[in-house]
N, C-alpha and C positions, 0 to 999 in steps of 0.2 A: 420346473423353470425356476424357481426361486433359487434352490441351490446354486446356480451359476451366478445369479446376482451376489450373494454372499462372497462365494469365491472369488469374485472381482473386487469387491469391498475389501477383502484379506489382501488383495495385490496392491489397491491403492494404500492401506497400511502400510506394506513393505516398501514403497515409495517413500513414504512419509517418515519412516523410523531409519531409513538408511544412513541419513548423517550421522545420527547417534552411535552405530556399532560398525559401519563401513566395511563389511566383507569384501572380500577379493572374488574374483570370478569362478575360482578353482574350488573356495570354501563352498560357494554358492551351489556349483556343480555338483559337487559331492553331496549335498544334502537333498538337491533336487533328485539327483539319482535314486537315492535311499529311498525316498518318500514314495517316488515312482515306483519303487520294487514292492513299497508296503502297500500300498494301492490296487497293484495288479495282483499281489499274493494274499493279502490278507484282510479279507471283507469284513472282518469285524471293528478292525481300525482304520478302514478305508476311508471314511467321513473327516474323520481329524486329520489322518495324513496327507487328505486332498486340499483340506484346507492351508495346512503348514506348507503344502506344495506350491498353492497360488501366491501365499506370503512370499515366498522365498522368490517366486519369480518374479514380484513385483522389484525387490532388492535387487535382483539380476537385471531388469532393465534400465537400472541407473549404473551398476559396477560394468556392464558390457561396452560403456562409452569409455571414448579414450579421454584422458583427462587432460586440460588443455594448462599449458605453463604460460609463466608470464615472460612476455615480449615486449621490447620496443623496436622500432622500426618500420618497415612499409607492409602492407596484408594488403590482400585481395580476398574479399567475405561476400557471402549471399546473407542477407538480413532474413532472420529467423522471426522474432518475437520481442515484446519488451517484457522484461523479466529482471528480479534482484537489482532493482535501481538502476536497469540501464538499456541494452541491447544485445540479445543473444545471437552472434554470428557464425557460420561455418567458415572457417578461412583457412588459407594453406598454412596456418601455424597453428591450427588445432582450433578448439571451441573458445571462443573469448566471450566478455561481457564489454561491450565499448561502452564509455559514458559521453553522451553529446552534451555539447552546450548551444543551445538555440536550436535550430532547425534538423531534424535526424530523417533519415530514410525511411521508406516503408517497407512494409514485411514481404520478402519476397525479391526484393531489389537487389543487385549486385554493385558493390562499391568498391573503391580502391581507397584505404586511408593511409594516415601515419600515425601511430599511436604509440604511445608512453605508459610506464607503469603509472599506478595512480593509488591513493587511499582508499580503504575501505569506507562506505557511507557510514555516517555516524549512526548507531545504535541506540535507541532511546530504550529504557525497560518497558516491555509489555507492547512494543512495535513491532512491525514486520521484521520476520529474522534473515536479515541479507546473506549473515553468513552460513546457516542451514540451508538457505537457496543456493548458493553458489556452487556448495557440496553436490547437491541433487543436481545441477546444470552440469556438473563435472567440469567448470570453465574458470579462468582468470579473468580477473579485471583489469584494464586499460581504460587509458582515457585517448580521446580522439582529438588531436591536434588540427587535422585536416582531412577533408574527405571529399570525393567527387564520385557522382554515380557512373556507372560505366554502363548500365543497361537496365532496364525496368523489365517488369515480369513480362513475358511472351502472352501476347494476348491480353493484356490488362486494357482494360477499359479506360480512354484519356479523357479528359475534359475536352468539350466542344466549347470553347467560348465563344464562338460566333452564334451559337444557339440558344445556349442557356441563360447568357445574360441578356436575353431581351426581353423575359420575363422577371417579375418582381422577386420572387422567391426560388431564382435559378439556381443559386449557390446551394438552396437547402434542398432542394430536388436532386440535384447531383450528388449530394452527401446522402440521401435516402438511398438511391440507387447503387453508389459505387461504395458507401462508407469511409470515404474520403472527407474529413471534416475542415480541412483547409479554407474552405471557400463558404464557412458561413460566419456570420458575423458574431462578435463577441457578445451581444444583446442577446441574440437569438440562443448562443450556445447556454448563457445565463440562464435565460427563461426556461428551457428544456431541460436542465440540471434542476432547477427546484421545482419544477414541476413532475418530477419523475418519468420524464418521456423523452430522455437524452438515448436511451436503449435503442430506438427507432433509427437512430444512426449508426448500430452495428450492424453488420450484416449475419441475419439470424434465420430462425425456422420461419418467418412469417416471409420474408426475401424470397428465397431460396423454395419454400411453400409454394408461394404464388407461381415463379417461374415453372416450378414442377407440376402444378395444377394446370398452368394454362398449356402446355405443351399434351399433357395429358388428355386433356379436352378436345383439342386440335387433332392429336393425333387417332383419338377414339371414332371421332367422326370422319375423318378421312379413311380408317380401317376396315369402315363399314363394306368397302369393295370385298375384301377378305373374307366377310361374312358371307357376301352373296355368292362369292367364289367355292363354298364349303371348306375355307381354310380357317377354320375356330383356331388352331394355335397362334397364327400369327395374329388375329384378330384381339386375342386374350394377350399377346406377347409384347407387341411392338409399342403401345403406349406406356407399358411401365418401363421398356428399356429408354423410351425417349423422356419420360420424367427423370430417371435416373440420370441419363446423359445429361439433360439441360442442366439438372442440378450441379454435375462435376464442373460443366463449362463455366457457370455463374461463378462457383467458388474459385475457381483458377482464373477467370478474369479478375475478381478483386484481390486476390493475394492468399487466399487461405489462412484467414483469422479463424481462432478457435472457435467461435459460432458457427461459421460455416462449416468447418471440420465435423462439427458435432451435428448440424442439420443435415449434411449430406450422406453420412453414416446412416442416422435414424431415418432417412427418406430410403434408404437402400433396404434396411432391415422391414421397414413397414410394407414398402411394396412387394417384398420378396414372399411375405406373411399374406397380402393380399391376392398374390399372382397363385400362391400355394393353396388357398383357403383355409389358412391357418389363422388362430386367436394369436392377436397381436399382447405380449407380456409386456407393458410398458416399461417396468422397473427393469427387468431383464435387457430390455433394447437399449435403456439409459445407462447401465452398467457395463454392458459391454461395448457400448460406443466410447465411453469414458476408457475403457480398458485398452482399446485400440489407440486411442488418441495418443494416452500414455506411453504406448509401448513406442510409438513413432518417436515422443521425444519427452522424455520424463520431465523434463524444466517446466511443460505444461502445467504441472501442478500448483506451480507457486506463481502464474499468472492470474492477474485479476480478471481477465476475459474467461479464462477456464471456469474458476470459480463463482462468478455470477451467473454465467450462461449455464451450467449444469444445477446449479443450486436453484435460478429461476423455474427450469422446467421441473426440476424434485418438488418445488414447493406447488406448483401446479397441478402436479401428480397426487401430492399426498394431503394439500390442505384443500384444495378447490373442492372436490367431490363432498367433503364435510359443512361446505358452507352451502352447496347447491341442497343438499338435504333438508333444509331448512327451508325452503321455497313451497309453500302450499300446492299440492298437487292438483287443485281445482282453481290455481291462480291463472289469471289473462295470459296467454303466450307470450306478449310481448314481454309481461314482467318475467317471466321464465328465461326470455332472451336477454334480458337487461341482469336479471339475477346472475345467470351464468359467467357473464361479462365481469361484473363486478368481483364474481368468485375466482376467476382467472388471474385476474388483475391483482387482485388482493393476495391470492396464493405466490403469485411470482414476486410481490414484495414482501411478504414475509420469509421467503426462500433465501433472497438475497439481503436481510436484515442484518446479520451476523458481520457479512463484510462489509456492507455499507458503514457500519459503527465502527469497524476495526481500521478499514484505509480512510474514509471521507470524516468521519464523527458527525455524520449528520444524515438524517432521512428524510424525503421529502414525503412529509404528511398527507399529501393531496395528489400523491402519484398513483393511489389505486381506484382512485374518482376520475382525475383526469386522463388516464389511459382508456377508460371507457368510451367517454366522448370524443376523442381524439383518434384513436385506434381507426374507424371509419375513414375519417377523412386523408390519415397519413397513410393507414395500411391497405387500404381498398381502394382508395383512387389515385393519389400522388403516387405511389412507389409502382403500380401498374401503368399509368399515365408516362412515368419516366422511363420505362423498361421499353413499353412500345415504341415511343418517341425514339430512343435510339435505333428502331430497326426502319423508322421511315424517317427520311431526312427532308422530306419537301413539305406541302403544306398541311398532309395529315399529320406529321409530327409536330408542327407548330402548334397546333391547335390541341393537340395532347397536352405539350407542355404547359398552355395556356389555362388547360382545365387543373392539370397538377397545381398549377402555381395558386389557383384560385381556390382549391382545396385546402393549400397549407394555409391561406389567408384566413379562411374559417377557423383552422385548428389555432393558429397565432390569438385570435380573437379571444377563443373559449380559453386558451390557456392564460390570456393577459388579465380574464376575470377571475382564474383560480390560483392565480399564482399566489405563494404563501411561503414564508421563510421556513426552510426545512428546520426540523426538528434537530438539536443538538443531543446526540448520544455519541458517547464515546466507552468503548471497551475495550480491554487486554486481551491477549491471545488466549489465555485460558477461559475467558469468558465466551469467545466463539466457539470453543470445543463444548461449552456447556450450553449455550443457546441452541446449538446443533442436536445435542442428545436430548433436550426439554421438546423439541420441535419433533423428535421421532417418539415421543411419548404415544402410545394407542390409545384411541378411544376418548381418553382424559381430556376433552378439548376446552373445558372450563379450567383444568386445573394447569393446563399447560399454557392457557392464557395468563393466568395468574403468577405463574414461575416466571414467564417473560417478562413481565412489568416488574417483578421483583428484582431479576437480573438488572433491567435497564435502570431502573430508579434507586439502587442501591445506595445509601450513603458513604461517604470517606471511611475506609478502615481506621479506627484510633490507632496509635501504637502506644503499646504498654509502657515501653522506656523510649526516651528522648532518641533520635536517628538522624542521622547525618548521611545524605546522598551527595558526592561529587559525582555529577551526570557528565557522561561522554559527550559534550558537546561539538566536538571539533578541535579546531583552533579558535579556544575562546576558553571563558572560565562559567559555570553554574553550578552553585551549591545551594541544595536545599535542606533546611534543618528543620524535621517535623518533631515538637516539642511535646511531651506528654502529657500536657495541658490542652493539646489540640492546636495549639498555635503553630502557623507555619511562617517560617523566614526563608527570603532567598538573598542569597549573597553574590549579585552579578547574574546576569539574565543570558550569557552567552551571546553567540552571532547571530545577526538578523536572520531569525528560521523559525518557521512557525510550530517545530518539534516541539520546542519547551512549552507553548500552550496545548499543546494535544498532549503531552505528559502529564500536565496538569488535570486534564480533562478526563484521561483514563485514571487516573488516581481519586477522581471525584473532589478535587480540592476546588472549592469556590471562593476561598478568600486567601489573600496572603497578607498577612497581619502586618509585617515589614520587610523592606526590600533594602537593602544597603549595595549601594553602586560604587565600587572601589574608585572607578575613574571613568571618563568620557569616552573611552575609545570603544567604536561599534563590536568588537569581538566580547565586550563585557556589558554592553546595555541593549544589542541589538535586538536580543529576544524579549524585550519588555514593548517593543514596537508591537506586537501580536498579542500580549496579554492586557493592555490597558483597554479599557472598553469590556472585555470579554470576562476577568476574572475580578473582582472586587480586592483594590490595595489600599491598605489602612494608613501606613505612611512610607514615605522613601526618605533614605539617609543617602545625602552627597556631599563630595569636598565644596562644592561652590557652585552658584547658577552657572548657566552656559554663557560661553563667549560667541562672540558675532560671527566667527567662523565655522562653529561647532554645528553644522545644520541638524543633524539627527538629534543630537543633545538638546539642541533648542526646539526642536519639535515635540520630543518627550516631555522637556518641562513646561510648555505651552497645555499639551494634553492632560499633565497632572495637575495644573491650577484649573484648568476647564472643569475636571470631574471632581476638583476640591479634596485632593489626595493630600494631607498633611508634609510638607517639606522639612527635613532637618538638616542640620548641619554638625559637624565635630565641635561647635562650642555650645551644642546644648546639652542636655543632661541625658546620657544614654539610657539604654533599657538595663534593667537589672540582669548582672552576670555579664553585662558587656564593658569593657573597658576601650575606648578609643585611643591608641597609642600615636596615630601621626593621622594628618599634617597638624600639628598643635598651632596655634593662632599666631605666634611669633615666627614660623618658619617661612623662610624662603628659599626657590632652587634657584642655582646658578646655571642650570642645563639649559641648552638651548630650546628643546622640548620638554616641559616640566611636567606634561601631563602623567606619564607615568611615574616619576617623584613622587606626586604629592598623592598618589594612591591612599585611600584609607586603610589602615591597618589596625586589625580587631584582634584583640585578645578576648577571647568568650570562653568562659568556665561552667561546664556542663556537669553538674553534680561531681567536681573536683576533678573534670579529665578536661584539661588545658589545650585549647585549640588556638594554633594564630593564623589568621588570614591575612596575607600580604599583599593581595592586588599586583600590580606590575613596578614595586618600587625596585631600583637600582640600587648602585654600589653607595650613592649619595645619601640616599634616605636611609640604608642600612646603617652607614657612619653616625649618622644623627641620633638616631634609635639607641646606638652602642654608648654616643656622648651621654646622651639624658638618661642613661642606666634605667631604663623603665622597662626594660625587657625580662620575662621571668626567665630564673635560671635552668628550669627544665618545661619543655613541652611535650606533652603527649603526641600531640600532631602538629604538621606544620603545612598549609598550603602553600607549596615554592614559589616564590615570586616570579612573574613574566614568563611562566610556562617553562621554566629551568633555562632561561637565557643564560648566555655567557656573563652579559652584564649586571647579573644579580647573583646573590648565594655567594657571599665572600667568606673566607675561612673563617674570619673573626665572628662574623654572624651565627654561622652554623655552630662553632664551639660555644657559644653563648647560650642559645635555644637549646642544645642537646634533645633534639626530638626523637622520640623513639621511632615513629613511622612520618613519612611525609608522602604527600599527592601532587603529582604533577600534572596539570590538565592542558592538555596541547593534541592537537590533529593529527594522525597517522600520515608519514611521509611528507610534514609540512615544509614548504619553501622555505621555512628560518631556520631550519635545522634543528629545532627544538625536541628533546632538550639537549643542551650541550654536553658532550662527552666529560668536559672538564668539571663540569657542575655535580653530574651523577659521581664523579670519582670524591669530590668533596664532601656529598652526602653518603660514603659508602658505610659509614656507621650506623645509619638508620635504614629501615626498612622501607624501600621505595614501591609506592604504588603509581601507576601510570594511567592514565583514562586511553591513550591511544593503543596500550595494549591487553589492559586489563579491563576494559570497558567502565561502564558505570563503577565507581567504589562507595560500598556502605561501610558507615561505622555504627556501634553502639557504644556509646561512650560508657555507661553503667557497667558492663562488662568486659571493658575495654578490647572489644572484638571489632576485626575489618574482614570484610570477604567481599569480593568482587563479583560483578553480574553473571558471570558463566557459572557460577559456584552456587551450590544450595547455602542459605543461610544455617550456619553453624547452631 
């Protein structure tokens, strides 16, 4: 049976690898036919051929799907799932990933929408790969301007406002039953997330298992009449059919989320094995279930729900038995039950650890404890009461709702006492694979635990030679310089987005020695809002203090003073190897909005490699720099001003700096039209690097080497 599990795993590998080689259906068909022939005819090579066959089948799952094409206009679409930073839909224009701003439809809902083309999401190094995800989904990304719901999922459970709002925790009761989270208060959501119990809100094996078990028990009792009538087959068959049918109905009612798909398929195989009197091979059931889910929709591979759902079950199956063995055989039965509960909770937590660290960069340290104490109240009382109350609309239903609400009150009290700040862990994409490989090490439990702690607690990797990274932050600027002496400099912080903070956490950077803010516009200072208070900052260089109307800049300034961060201005003595060229003390701008023109211009010498950072200066500041004759005659690299705007990069300025390479930081398909075609033409004698096309751009000054994110380091 384990042979089938290995074959399914190789199919998953084929799905994961597909974006890197993208074979078409014909190529895969020839390969599969050849391998099938080898399996049939050559027994000696049959096992290897069988494994390759399943690998190609996994790639075929993706290749068989029609490729969605970019589209602008009106569509009618069926919502499938949240994936690739958007929502996957099957529309009359093919497979599309819709980007919603604000409220979005639920899974299974049919909508009409007006869509336009949009830019790809910002891709930071080590973060979730939306580009590969889009290829696996075989979809194109579009932005939704307007949308309206045409119909809900048939037979979907609808919120009974008149009944559930009569009890204190009616919204949470409804969410536990339906998986719909819009009726929960933000405080309750935060409490569940911090204590690691938010998974109760996802329709999973617990919910569907309770429904199936309830129906199975009732039908078992009713079908006694068949046993009396000597109809043994019906006595055995009907309860199992009822259990599977009720699981299918419940999953349909809540829109078939990934966890519900997994639960229904696993319940089907488990009940089938029980009916046939066969042993249940959990790993095989889990692997085949994932195989069937991905066969229907390969894009599930990239959904957080798929990864968390299957990883949690795998953690329970793999890790929990090893903990249960530590319980003494002569211990009290209550200790055995509590120990098993702790083991299951700990196994699920460890199974989801890699994904929690990658997606959320935090891990609820009390999760494996709080689940043990709260599960009886939420899983064994609240959920059954909510389900049964939906079948009884009268007094009995109201009483059940009151009991369910009371059990939630008890759970909230327990969680309030257990509430603790989650542990901050941040891991890269390759560390996710490393952690999964470590957890798969057999028998060596102590070694496994030591390696996990080593990966999570590793320090920042020092660079042997100074390295510059122009981060792809979208429409904005953010550049990180990692010096060989382990100092970290940040030149501008990009737009208001937590991704910059997440990048520093993944790099294990705990201190930024110097921050240079070229000017006060939000696309250059926004990311610092998330960094302050989370990462230690040594000093901040800025043009001037904030003005009254600059609210965000003023907020940053006050937070810097509160945290006692040293604030420097162009009149102060600059760091070694840095020459502040602009603005000088006697300079005044004649522009109506002088903020761009007063940007910091930095000339940085890194072991003989000259880099010019120009902020968002325009023609006026460029003319002043040329008049002062303070620019070098040759720069190795120039960060182009104002994202390549047509109001900067004059011919005289370009001829003077004579840059070998230039970097333009801008967002894909931005509304400003950056970079301007005329600017690109004027810089034609330099090698042009663009963050909207190349992603993050890396520079190693010592070897005069540049490379982009998609390529390996030379």
